[in-house]
Every structure is written in structure tokens, then in C-alpha cells.
Legacy VTK file of the C-alpha trace (Angstrom):
# vtk DataFile Version 3.0
C-alpha trace
ASCII
DATASET POLYDATA
POINTS 476 float
1.224 26.704 -15.232
-1.647 29.107 -15.478
0.174 32.441 -14.706
-3.104 34.420 -14.518
-4.628 32.144 -11.850
-1.187 31.029 -10.344
-2.369 27.442 -10.488
-0.854 24.110 -11.785
-2.769 22.503 -14.579
-2.839 19.134 -12.803
-4.407 15.945 -14.499
-5.494 17.654 -17.691
-5.198 16.086 -21.154
-2.574 17.599 -23.614
-3.266 17.109 -27.250
-0.209 17.695 -29.613
-0.400 18.956 -33.265
-4.159 18.328 -33.752
-4.221 15.161 -31.472
-1.491 13.318 -33.449
-0.414 12.290 -29.981
-1.559 13.101 -26.437
-0.698 12.536 -22.695
-1.809 13.758 -19.305
-0.110 16.098 -16.853
0.858 14.940 -13.390
0.038 16.443 -9.984
2.497 19.314 -10.632
1.389 20.081 -14.158
4.470 18.253 -15.535
4.145 15.959 -18.573
6.319 14.023 -20.930
5.491 13.010 -24.442
7.095 11.670 -27.612
6.445 13.094 -31.114
7.973 12.258 -34.474
7.541 15.840 -35.717
8.189 19.429 -34.298
5.572 20.380 -31.735
3.812 23.433 -32.915
0.370 23.419 -31.152
-0.941 22.143 -27.875
-4.531 21.734 -26.838
-5.375 21.593 -23.202
-8.439 19.593 -22.327
-9.876 19.900 -18.829
-13.250 18.372 -18.244
-15.802 20.984 -17.288
-13.817 23.827 -18.778
-13.322 25.318 -22.322
-10.334 23.785 -24.215
-7.333 26.001 -24.651
-5.107 26.141 -27.628
-1.491 27.064 -27.195
1.088 28.124 -29.731
4.097 26.124 -28.444
6.532 28.863 -29.900
4.800 31.737 -28.123
6.598 32.472 -24.769
4.092 35.356 -24.159
1.179 32.928 -23.511
-0.240 33.107 -19.918
0.142 29.319 -20.118
3.916 29.050 -20.044
5.420 25.957 -21.648
9.043 24.966 -22.586
9.759 22.429 -25.023
13.089 20.414 -25.250
13.743 17.812 -28.028
13.676 14.355 -26.847
15.421 11.303 -28.235
13.641 8.121 -29.027
15.243 5.793 -26.529
13.019 4.838 -23.560
16.056 4.510 -21.306
17.999 7.843 -21.722
21.340 8.390 -20.168
21.683 10.918 -17.219
22.884 13.418 -19.848
19.769 13.131 -21.771
17.001 12.839 -19.230
16.462 16.562 -19.288
15.132 16.155 -22.840
11.534 16.139 -21.969
8.565 18.486 -22.362
7.748 20.251 -19.111
5.544 23.031 -17.784
7.731 25.373 -15.858
6.995 28.277 -13.448
8.872 31.230 -15.166
9.845 32.344 -18.569
13.313 31.101 -19.340
15.349 30.875 -22.544
15.127 27.418 -23.986
18.934 26.762 -23.989
19.394 28.051 -20.419
16.507 25.839 -19.303
17.887 22.718 -21.060
21.291 23.276 -19.480
19.923 23.701 -15.940
17.732 20.648 -16.406
20.513 18.619 -17.798
22.723 19.309 -14.740
19.860 18.684 -12.303
18.779 15.358 -13.788
22.311 14.198 -13.966
22.803 14.687 -10.363
19.469 13.341 -9.077
19.503 10.171 -11.488
22.704 9.112 -9.738
25.309 9.774 -12.406
27.684 12.654 -12.784
29.481 12.977 -16.053
33.129 13.933 -15.794
34.594 14.101 -19.199
34.446 10.508 -20.695
33.683 8.915 -17.248
30.360 8.951 -15.441
30.491 8.629 -11.701
27.881 6.432 -10.186
26.543 8.067 -7.069
24.885 4.805 -5.850
28.374 3.468 -5.232
29.666 6.334 -3.284
27.730 5.532 -0.145
24.717 3.585 1.332
23.368 2.376 4.532
21.716 -0.690 5.941
21.582 -2.601 9.245
24.013 -5.193 8.085
26.898 -3.185 6.668
26.258 0.036 8.640
27.775 3.043 6.649
29.282 1.986 3.296
31.531 4.255 1.433
33.063 3.565 -1.989
33.650 4.720 -5.554
32.290 3.524 -8.806
31.321 4.387 -12.244
31.742 3.658 -16.124
33.060 5.207 -19.241
30.405 7.041 -21.226
29.724 7.772 -24.922
32.402 10.392 -25.010
35.008 7.681 -24.924
33.183 5.132 -27.094
29.534 4.509 -28.320
30.086 0.743 -28.601
31.977 -0.280 -25.365
31.783 0.811 -21.727
34.111 -0.214 -18.871
32.921 0.008 -15.385
33.687 -1.004 -11.900
33.387 -0.219 -8.062
34.874 -0.752 -4.719
33.697 0.098 -1.296
33.849 -0.805 2.419
31.278 -1.419 5.120
32.209 -0.161 8.483
29.981 -2.413 10.439
30.705 -5.718 8.723
34.203 -4.685 7.944
34.411 -6.072 4.494
35.500 -4.680 1.206
33.183 -5.039 -1.902
34.215 -4.714 -5.448
33.391 -5.486 -9.073
33.860 -4.706 -12.722
32.062 -5.119 -15.985
32.212 -4.593 -19.738
29.178 -3.643 -21.791
29.107 -3.896 -25.628
26.557 -2.546 -28.124
27.256 -4.422 -31.461
24.198 -2.785 -33.309
24.169 0.776 -34.040
20.790 1.495 -32.761
21.818 -0.016 -29.332
18.889 -2.248 -28.951
21.165 -5.150 -28.170
23.470 -4.955 -25.165
26.093 -7.564 -24.134
27.547 -7.509 -20.747
30.062 -9.433 -18.750
31.000 -8.714 -15.127
32.166 -10.024 -11.888
31.293 -8.732 -8.329
31.629 -9.610 -4.758
28.932 -7.645 -2.752
26.088 -8.097 -0.238
22.663 -9.697 -0.968
19.540 -9.414 1.016
18.319 -12.746 2.364
14.826 -13.501 0.871
14.865 -10.276 -1.197
14.271 -9.757 -4.924
15.667 -7.636 -7.704
14.510 -7.490 -11.249
17.096 -7.652 -14.060
16.605 -4.018 -15.016
16.827 -2.565 -11.501
18.939 0.364 -10.981
19.905 2.276 -7.690
18.315 5.707 -8.129
18.167 8.535 -5.674
14.740 9.572 -7.225
13.107 6.219 -6.204
11.562 6.113 -2.644
11.408 2.317 -2.900
15.266 2.317 -2.462
14.742 3.590 1.044
13.775 0.111 2.119
17.388 -1.005 2.135
17.896 1.207 5.251
15.986 -1.374 7.339
17.574 -4.654 5.971
19.577 -6.503 8.665
19.778 -10.101 7.161
22.275 -10.164 4.316
24.736 -12.655 2.833
28.025 -12.261 0.530
27.527 -12.991 -3.044
30.408 -13.815 -5.475
28.786 -13.572 -9.010
30.201 -13.948 -12.457
27.609 -13.173 -15.121
27.322 -13.092 -18.940
24.154 -11.494 -20.098
22.407 -10.071 -23.110
19.406 -7.661 -23.341
17.329 -6.656 -26.302
14.784 -3.835 -26.856
12.034 -4.480 -29.338
9.137 -1.902 -29.382
7.733 -1.893 -25.891
9.508 -5.096 -24.784
12.863 -5.513 -23.123
14.100 -9.130 -23.075
16.936 -10.251 -20.850
18.970 -13.503 -20.431
22.077 -14.496 -18.511
24.346 -17.336 -17.368
25.741 -16.932 -13.922
28.226 -18.561 -11.518
26.923 -17.464 -8.102
28.389 -18.517 -4.775
26.783 -17.277 -1.589
28.814 -17.089 1.618
26.510 -17.042 4.718
26.521 -13.624 6.379
24.779 -14.437 9.712
23.985 -17.400 12.037
21.053 -19.588 11.125
21.611 -22.349 13.668
19.680 -20.814 16.536
21.890 -22.494 19.078
21.464 -25.856 17.506
24.763 -27.852 17.861
25.000 -28.937 14.243
27.493 -28.170 11.411
25.741 -25.526 9.112
27.128 -24.967 5.623
28.838 -21.566 5.064
29.054 -21.704 1.215
26.224 -22.235 -1.270
26.810 -22.733 -5.075
23.395 -21.557 -6.630
24.749 -21.208 -10.257
22.301 -21.277 -13.233
20.470 -18.932 -15.527
18.198 -15.882 -15.392
15.541 -15.027 -18.033
13.220 -12.015 -17.862
11.002 -9.564 -19.743
9.578 -6.251 -19.199
6.539 -4.973 -21.106
5.567 -1.335 -21.140
2.435 -0.399 -23.143
4.085 2.993 -24.015
7.707 3.910 -24.422
8.358 5.864 -21.353
9.874 5.825 -17.924
8.460 2.540 -16.208
8.469 4.370 -12.817
6.271 7.224 -14.114
4.033 5.500 -16.569
0.258 5.900 -16.278
-0.041 2.759 -18.366
0.527 -0.852 -17.031
4.139 -1.929 -16.880
4.814 -5.655 -16.228
7.891 -7.587 -15.236
8.558 -11.253 -15.241
11.725 -13.034 -14.161
12.825 -16.640 -13.749
16.001 -17.574 -11.758
16.838 -21.244 -12.161
19.427 -23.042 -10.249
21.033 -25.883 -12.341
22.971 -28.719 -10.573
26.467 -29.153 -12.167
26.365 -25.931 -14.100
29.544 -24.195 -12.823
29.495 -26.809 -10.023
26.099 -25.758 -8.967
24.546 -27.674 -6.036
20.778 -26.860 -6.179
17.913 -27.559 -8.480
15.146 -24.954 -8.200
13.004 -22.429 -10.063
12.411 -19.024 -8.653
9.589 -16.969 -10.209
9.099 -13.301 -9.699
6.454 -10.994 -11.193
5.388 -7.300 -10.884
2.633 -5.085 -12.285
2.792 -1.311 -11.818
-0.115 0.961 -12.989
-1.370 4.396 -12.300
-4.734 5.826 -13.027
-5.730 9.557 -13.267
-9.263 10.290 -11.910
-10.418 13.705 -13.045
-10.481 16.267 -10.275
-9.668 13.529 -7.604
-5.987 12.847 -8.082
-4.113 9.790 -9.123
-4.221 6.266 -7.971
-1.173 3.974 -8.106
-0.953 0.221 -7.684
1.895 -2.187 -7.440
1.381 -5.937 -7.342
4.137 -8.406 -6.551
3.865 -12.211 -7.134
6.455 -14.802 -6.220
6.775 -18.527 -6.409
9.563 -20.962 -5.535
9.778 -24.677 -6.434
12.459 -27.256 -6.086
15.408 -27.717 -3.619
16.627 -24.070 -2.772
18.630 -22.646 0.092
16.784 -20.476 2.713
17.980 -17.205 1.133
16.115 -17.869 -2.091
12.744 -18.051 -0.299
10.849 -14.696 -0.187
10.550 -12.385 2.832
7.420 -10.171 3.147
8.950 -6.877 1.765
8.805 -5.221 5.277
10.303 -1.856 6.085
9.470 -1.307 9.802
12.419 0.320 11.768
13.694 3.233 13.612
15.018 5.015 10.487
12.009 7.053 9.736
11.721 7.195 5.836
8.761 5.878 4.052
9.715 3.169 1.356
7.128 2.751 -1.429
6.223 -0.772 -2.417
6.898 -2.148 1.124
5.025 -2.977 4.378
5.591 -0.022 6.646
4.616 -1.871 9.802
6.204 -5.260 8.969
9.846 -6.148 9.982
12.042 -6.944 6.994
12.604 -10.500 8.150
9.409 -11.248 10.006
8.037 -13.611 7.448
9.300 -16.218 5.018
7.300 -17.579 2.048
7.486 -19.973 -0.824
4.552 -18.291 -2.510
3.301 -14.786 -1.966
1.115 -12.133 -3.449
1.267 -8.497 -2.390
-0.774 -5.399 -3.293
0.484 -1.713 -2.486
-2.063 1.012 -3.192
-1.749 4.784 -2.922
-4.219 7.423 -3.828
-2.648 10.924 -4.084
-5.100 13.913 -4.165
-4.328 17.238 -5.943
-3.363 20.466 -4.229
-6.306 21.126 -1.787
-4.701 24.241 -0.278
-3.598 27.481 -1.710
-0.153 27.251 -3.330
2.690 28.758 -1.297
6.441 29.150 -1.953
7.342 26.187 0.416
3.957 24.814 1.593
2.178 22.648 -0.942
0.497 19.789 0.944
-1.029 16.840 -1.025
-3.022 14.427 1.037
-2.623 10.735 0.148
-4.276 7.360 1.292
-2.308 4.156 1.613
-3.578 0.597 1.718
-1.254 -2.529 1.490
-2.170 -6.221 1.882
-0.388 -9.447 1.279
-0.642 -13.223 1.508
2.116 -15.843 1.610
2.592 -19.498 2.426
5.435 -21.961 3.033
5.094 -25.801 2.739
8.560 -27.043 2.636
11.001 -25.548 5.107
14.514 -24.938 3.808
17.274 -27.388 4.800
19.822 -26.505 7.386
17.922 -23.463 8.688
16.882 -23.415 12.254
15.741 -19.921 12.919
11.853 -19.566 13.593
9.694 -19.444 10.498
6.388 -17.891 10.007
4.539 -17.308 6.812
1.674 -14.950 5.901
-1.136 -17.416 5.173
-3.650 -15.457 7.344
-3.142 -12.245 5.255
-1.279 -9.187 6.260
-3.163 -5.740 6.208
-2.089 -2.114 6.905
-3.484 1.320 6.036
-2.210 4.896 6.332
-2.578 8.566 5.557
0.075 10.905 4.289
0.470 14.668 3.929
3.125 14.948 1.134
4.963 18.237 0.270
4.517 19.926 3.598
7.887 21.211 2.708
8.178 21.875 -1.013
11.695 22.142 -2.076
10.993 21.894 -5.826
13.460 19.150 -6.350
11.781 17.005 -3.759
9.110 17.371 -1.166
9.042 16.358 2.455
5.857 15.141 4.145
4.604 12.989 7.094
2.779 9.709 7.133
1.027 7.570 9.840
0.347 3.951 9.294
-1.577 1.283 11.163
-1.090 -2.553 11.328
-4.505 -4.473 11.106
-5.840 -7.839 10.655
-4.671 -11.324 11.816
-1.155 -10.154 12.439
-1.865 -6.935 14.456
0.022 -6.441 17.595
-1.620 -6.453 21.111
-1.591 -2.640 21.684
-2.463 0.393 19.612
0.990 1.872 20.131
2.653 -1.171 18.687
0.590 -1.086 15.600
1.044 2.524 14.822
4.073 3.789 12.810
5.121 7.264 11.691
7.393 8.037 8.762
8.875 11.068 6.920
7.781 10.902 3.226
10.159 12.046 0.594
8.561 12.584 -2.815
9.908 13.578 -6.151
8.127 15.327 -9.095
LINES 1 477
476 0 1 2 3 4 5 6 7 8 9 10 11 12 13 14 15 16 17 18 19 20 21 22 23 24 25 26 27 28 29 30 31 32 33 34 35 36 37 38 39 40 41 42 43 44 45 46 47 48 49 50 51 52 53 54 55 56 57 58 59 60 61 62 63 64 65 66 67 68 69 70 71 72 73 74 75 76 77 78 79 80 81 82 83 84 85 86 87 88 89 90 91 92 93 94 95 96 97 98 99 100 101 102 103 104 105 106 107 108 109 110 111 112 113 114 115 116 117 118 119 120 121 122 123 124 125 126 127 128 129 130 131 132 133 134 135 136 137 138 139 140 141 142 143 144 145 146 147 148 149 150 151 152 153 154 155 156 157 158 159 160 161 162 163 164 165 166 167 168 169 170 171 172 173 174 175 176 177 178 179 180 181 182 183 184 185 186 187 188 189 190 191 192 193 194 195 196 197 198 199 200 201 202 203 204 205 206 207 208 209 210 211 212 213 214 215 216 217 218 219 220 221 222 223 224 225 226 227 228 229 230 231 232 233 234 235 236 237 238 239 240 241 242 243 244 245 246 247 248 249 250 251 252 253 254 255 256 257 258 259 260 261 262 263 264 265 266 267 268 269 270 271 272 273 274 275 276 277 278 279 280 281 282 283 284 285 286 287 288 289 290 291 292 293 294 295 296 297 298 299 300 301 302 303 304 305 306 307 308 309 310 311 312 313 314 315 316 317 318 319 320 321 322 323 324 325 326 327 328 329 330 331 332 333 334 335 336 337 338 339 340 341 342 343 344 345 346 347 348 349 350 351 352 353 354 355 356 357 358 359 360 361 362 363 364 365 366 367 368 369 370 371 372 373 374 375 376 377 378 379 380 381 382 383 384 385 386 387 388 389 390 391 392 393 394 395 396 397 398 399 400 401 402 403 404 405 406 407 408 409 410 411 412 413 414 415 416 417 418 419 420 421 422 423 424 425 426 427 428 429 430 431 432 433 434 435 436 437 438 439 440 441 442 443 444 445 446 447 448 449 450 451 452 453 454 455 456 457 458 459 460 461 462 463 464 465 466 467 468 469 470 471 472 473 474 475
């Protein structure tokens, strides 16, 4: 932060130790960087202005910066997530700053260390249209108990579906650098029908995409026994698993048809996946492309499996800083299903329309969660966030943003024993919106407003039916 002008240095280039490494600040003037040597000198490069040289050890500089040593792992634990380089708004002793950030990041990342046990906040409560309010308890042992073994588990109860969910797992790190992880686990939990989840997905409070679960109403019960291995090499994360997976139908799919519909489906098989990040950083905050690819294969007779199919899922996430104009973010999802698969392995449209007014990124705001069913689909989610266009105030720091989402999908072979109406997205789904983020800036997160409009071939008959308003929760 520029203390003389009371202004955040947003979207400027930061060069470290004579440009041995560099990065760019975000909209709040924050940045993260990795360096193999102590940081002594920083150079701030802002196009159109004279470059500024900062002595990183000088706390009297009008450009205040605090540095905290970071570890080399790209997936830090909640206790280590505070070890990043940040601009801050006031002078603070480095140890005090690190301690405060450590507690803050531990809370917001979803884990609270309690001695040798880390409490998983995502297992404490959740809400969706199927389970209603869910309350539970879960967590795992941490490095204070063992650096090579972790034991975890969870249990909880949904007050609308009136069912108990539970699970346990064991993780092993046989290699000292912890690049190789072995895991074995069993769980009985809910699963969204037609949904998707990548192998490295985690429930995080800091991820607005997780808000989509509030709107989900079509779910099934999943019994899963999985043996998996993951390996990190440079910017790649590889994953493979064997799984015994049985789905118990959670809702009626007969649509009044007088026919015996199966209630249990054995879709056992394998999962293979890879994630590529062009830099070793948090994938959700990377300004470089991050790519995921995942194959789920149902194999007949494997653990008594009954289905033979391939389910492909892909994702690309990229952000681009545009000098003096803000930052553009794009997410692309591509899916394809082939073979003989039950209805819940098809793909829904990623809709998040509903009366629970929170914006969920990476979803179609004006689309119902179960409105479409596709065998193949391709979706684009684009957002451009402008910088601070108004004078900064203590609680008022609005950032305008534009949103444009579009998608296409098609179904050729209807799933067997499924009698509900089916509609695909072959004519193309389009929506657009505007947001005012950070109308209320609470530092830890911001609260804004968004308005979104459904357009194109699938628009509704009236203006009112196409227009949706949402609260927008954003995190630094």
C-alpha cells in the first residue's frame, strides 16, 4: 500500500532481487511469490509511472510491505497458509503479523488445529435442498502426531432426509518429501445427480463456487470404498484410484410409470486424473492456466460392477491482468460420456438458480440445477473485475464486474430406467450480468450485489422470469 497516497498498488509488477523472480499484485495490492533466497530488494513496475525500489527490510518506507517465509509445497496445510508475501495496511512486527495470519488462514481454509488433531469445518455443517440442514463432526490427525501417517473420519446427520452419513480414511506419505500420497477410505454420503467433482477438490469456505451446493435438490446415496495414490512432480499432480462404488437411489425417477425401477447401482471401477499448473501456486488464485483432466471408468465385474462406461471431465482456469483495467477470469468445463451408464453419471448444466440468494462462481445463475441433462457439454464462465473506481473508505470499497456465461450440451442416448423429462442444451444457453463487489468491505471478505439476465434460445417468456439478483461474497 502507498501510505502517502492512501492507495493500494493493484495490478502492478513486482520484481524480486534484481528480477530473479517476479509476480503481479491482485486487486487489493496483495501478491504471492516463491524465492530460493532471502528477499532483500523489490522493484515495483507500474506502466506509465517511474519504477520504485524498496528495501524489503526497511519498515519506514512509505510503501509498507511485510514478508513471511514460505515453504516450497504448492499445497500448504492450514497452519502454513499464512506463509506468503503480502502488502498490509499498517506497520506490524513480523512475528505478530505471522501469528495473526496463521490463525486467520486456519479458520478460513476450513481447518482448525487442536493439538495433534485438525478439525475439518466443512464437516461441521452444510446445507442443500435434499438434506436440508446437516450437522456433523470430522477431522484428521496432523503432523504433530505423525509426519508419515494421518487418520481421519467424519459423521453427520441431515435433518430433511433423516439419514446419518459417515466415513473414515488413512493417508500415508512413504517418501520424506511427501510427493507421494497413499490413501484408503470408506464413506457413506450424498452425491449430486449429474454433478462432477475433480480428484483434488476440497470443501473450502474461501471458494464461492461451493455456494452452488445450496441449490442442489437431486441427490443419491453413495457407498464408496477407495484405494488411491497421488504423486506431485514439478507442476503436475497425478492421481489414480480403484473404487467399489454403490449408489442408492435418493429420489423417484419413475414419473408415475408403473414399472419396477432399480434402487441400487454398482458402478465400481477406476479413476485417473492429472492437474497441470504452469506455476507452483494456489490453483484458485493462479494468473496462469491451470488444467484438470479426469477419467472415471465403470468396469463390469470389477467389485461386481454392473456398468461399462467412460466419463471424461476437463477444466481450464485462467486469469489475465489488463493494465489499468482490472483482471479477467475464465473457466472452461468440458464433459463427455460414452457407454452404458446410469442416469446419475450424465451431466447436468451446472445451474445455481434458486431462492437462496448467494452467487456461486463457475455456474449458470439463471439455470435450475436439474434443468438439463447432457452426454456431452462445453461451458464457459467469464468475469472481468475492474479496479477500485471510487475513493477508498473504511467499509465501502466497490469493485464493478461484468459476467458472461454460455454453454452447449447434447444427449443422444437416454439413460435406461429413467422416466423423468429430459432436455439438453443443444441450442446453447446464454446469460450475462453485472456485479458491484465489496459494497461492504469486511477485510476478510466483501459483500456485494449482482444482477443477471437469461438470454438466447432458452430465455423465459417474461422479463421478470429472466432476471435474477444475488448477493456476491468475495474473498481477497
